[in-house]
C-alpha positions in Angstrom: 0.0 0.0 0.0 1.1 3.6 -0.7 -0.1 7.0 0.5 0.2 9.8 -2.0 -0.5 13.4 -1.2 -0.5 15.8 -4.2 -1.3 19.1 -2.5 -0.1 21.1 0.4 -2.1 20.7 3.6 -1.2 22.9 6.6 2.5 22.0 7.2 2.3 18.9 5.1 4.0 19.0 1.7 3.2 16.7 -1.3 4.8 13.3 -0.8 4.6 9.7 -1.9 5.2 7.1 0.8 7.3 4.0 0.4 5.5 0.6 0.0 3.7 0.1 3.3 2.4 -3.0 5.1 -1.2 -3.5 6.2 -0.3 -2.4 9.7 1.5 1.0 9.9 2.7 3.0 12.9 3.1 6.7 12.3 5.9 8.2 14.5 7.9 11.4 14.5 8.9 14.4 16.5 6.3 16.9 17.9 5.1 19.2 15.2 6.2 16.9 12.3 2.6 16.5 11.0 1.4 13.2 12.3 -1.9 14.5 13.6 -2.4 16.7 10.5 -2.0 13.6 8.3 -4.5 11.6 10.3 -7.0 14.6 10.4 -6.7 15.0 6.6 -7.4 11.3 6.0 -10.4 11.5 8.4 -11.8 14.6 6.8 -11.2 13.4 3.3 -12.9 10.0 4.0 -16.0 11.9 5.3 -16.0 14.3 2.2 -15.5 17.3 4.4 -15.8 20.6 2.4 -12.7 21.9 4.1 -10.5 19.5 2.2 -12.5 18.7 -0.9 -9.8 20.2 -3.1 -6.9 18.3 -1.4 -5.8 15.3 -3.4 -4.7 12.4 -1.2 -5.1 8.8 -2.4 -4.2 5.2 -1.4 -2.8 2.6 -3.8 -4.6 0.2 -4.0 -7.8 2.1 -3.2 -9.3 1.7 0.2 -13.0 1.3 0.5 -13.3 1.8 4.2 -11.3 3.9 6.6 -11.6 4.0 10.4 -10.0 7.2 11.5 -11.2 7.8 15.0 -8.9 5.2 16.6 -9.2 4.2 20.2 -10.7 6.7 22.5 -9.3 6.7 26.0 -11.1 9.2 28.1 -9.0 8.3 31.1 -5.7 9.1 29.4 -3.7 12.1 30.7 -0.5 13.7 29.8 2.5 12.0 31.5 5.1 14.2 32.9 8.3 13.4 34.8 6.7 13.8 38.2 4.1 11.2 37.4 6.7 8.9 36.0 8.7 9.2 39.2 5.5 8.3 41.1 4.9 5.2 39.1 8.5 3.9 39.4 8.6 5.1 43.1 5.6 2.8 43.9 7.6 -0.2 42.7 10.7 0.9 44.5 8.8 1.3 47.8 7.5 -2.3 47.5 10.9 -3.6 46.7 12.6 -1.8 49.6 10.1 -3.3 52.0 11.0 -6.8 51.0 13.6 -8.6 53.1 16.6 -10.2 51.4 15.0 -13.6 52.0 11.7 -12.6 50.4 13.6 -11.1 47.5 15.5 -14.4 47.0 12.2 -16.3 47.2 10.5 -14.1 44.6 13.5 -14.3 42.3 13.6 -18.1 42.7 9.9 -18.5 41.8 10.2 -16.1 38.8 13.1 -18.0 37.4 11.4 -21.4 38.1 8.1 -20.5 36.5 9.6 -18.4 33.7 6.9 -15.8 33.0 5.9 -15.2 36.6 2.3 -16.4 36.0 1.1 -17.7 39.3 -2.5 -18.7 38.5 -1.6 -22.3 39.4 -0.7 -21.4 42.9 -3.4 -23.7 44.3 -1.8 -26.7 42.7 -1.2 -29.3 45.4 2.4 -29.9 44.6 5.8 -28.4 45.6 7.5 -26.1 43.1 10.7 -27.9 44.0 11.8 -30.5 46.5 15.4 -29.5 46.6 17.1 -28.8 49.9 17.8 -25.2 48.8 14.1 -24.5 48.0 12.8 -26.1 51.1 15.1 -24.0 53.3 14.1 -20.9 51.4 10.5 -21.7 51.7 10.9 -22.2 55.5 12.8 -18.9 55.9 10.3 -16.9 53.8 7.3 -18.5 55.6 8.8 -17.8 59.0 9.4 -14.1 58.1 6.0 -13.7 56.5 4.0 -15.3 59.3 6.2 -14.3 62.3 7.2 -17.8 63.1 10.5 -19.7 63.7 12.3 -22.3 61.7 12.2 -24.9 64.5 8.4 -24.9 64.4 8.3 -25.7 60.6 8.4 -29.4 60.5 7.4 -31.5 57.5 7.0 -28.5 55.2 4.6 -29.4 52.3 2.5 -27.7 49.7 0.1 -26.2 52.3 3.0 -24.0 53.5 3.8 -23.1 49.9 0.2 -22.1 49.1 -0.1 -20.0 52.3 3.2 -18.2 51.5 2.3 -17.7 47.8 -1.0 -16.0 48.7 0.9 -13.5 50.9 4.2 -13.0 49.2 3.9 -14.1 45.5 1.5 -11.3 44.6 1.4 -9.4 41.2 2.7 -6.2 42.9 5.6 -8.0 44.5 6.4 -9.9 41.3 6.4 -6.6 39.3 8.6 -4.9 41.9 11.1 -7.8 41.8 11.2 -7.8 38.0 11.8 -4.0 38.1 14.8 -4.7 40.4 16.1 -7.5 38.2 16.0 -5.1 35.2 17.8 -2.4 37.2 20.5 -4.8 38.2 21.0 -6.0 34.7 21.1 -2.5 33.2 23.3 -1.0 35.9 25.5 -4.1 36.2 25.1 -3.9 40.0 24.2 -6.5 42.6 21.1 -6.4 44.8 23.0 -4.7 47.7 24.5 -2.1 45.3 21.5 -0.6 43.4 20.2 2.7 44.6 17.0 4.6 44.3 18.6 6.6 41.4 19.3 3.4 39.5 15.5 2.6 39.6 14.6 6.0 38.0 17.4 6.0 35.5 16.8 2.5 34.1 14.7 2.4 30.8 12.2 -0.3 31.6 10.5 -2.7 29.3 6.8 -1.7 28.6 5.6 -5.0 30.2 6.9 -3.7 33.5 5.2 -0.4 33.2 1.6 -1.3 32.3 -0.7 -4.3 31.5 -0.2 -5.1 27.9 -3.9 -5.0 26.9 -5.3 -2.9 24.0 -8.4 -1.7 25.9 -7.2 -1.3 29.5 -3.5 -0.3 29.1 -2.4 3.3 29.7 -1.1 3.9 26.2 0.5 7.2 27.3 2.8 5.3 29.7 4.0 3.1 26.9 4.9 6.0 24.7 6.5 8.0 27.5 8.6 4.9 28.3 9.5 4.5 24.6 10.6 8.1 24.4 12.7 7.7 27.5 14.4 4.6 26.2 15.0 6.3 22.8 16.6 9.3 24.6 18.8 7.0 26.6 19.9 5.1 23.5 20.6 8.4 21.7 22.8 9.5 24.6 24.7 6.2 24.7 25.2 6.3 21.0 26.6 9.8 21.1 28.8 8.9 24.1 30.3 5.9 22.3 30.8 7.9 19.1 32.6 10.7 20.9 
């Protein structure tokens, strides 16, 4: 598919696009004309008198155009203070986790891969190794204010009770945040600082639920811009 504009429209100049796929993402700097192009397409598809003389066509011709997109009335502009609040919430959760609980969360995330704990009620142990049993005991004792000597014959009941309290979506997300910070900063758990949390460009999956109709799209694009800026800086730093 191609988009061909033959007349000036606001700041847009005539152009012929390259060959496009069926799914196209329009991106560019502020003021580059993204919204103007979308508005022109929308007005033209509705035969608006304002643009009746403007020649814009698609090859091959398109019989139906949906130009309104997804309306998100709850969306708001994201600024740096809001970004700090979002990341700060994860940081606060992480800082309240003891080293044992962090180790337990990390173990479970690695063991189950994607961190999906919907099978938490399964009546079986995640692992029967001595390392896991000891970690389970320590985490359970800390979470439920008990002592190790009271934990005899630890089984899946202990695991389920602990998972319900510790292996929560909020704790998992905070732990994944921390793991990303350590990987990016090349620091250990006891070396990362609050600043490292805010300076790490996080993956979108750690920022918001990846769902078309419930995700906060503005967060995704803010994070994208932040990561792009970070990559530009590193590129210039290496080049110089």
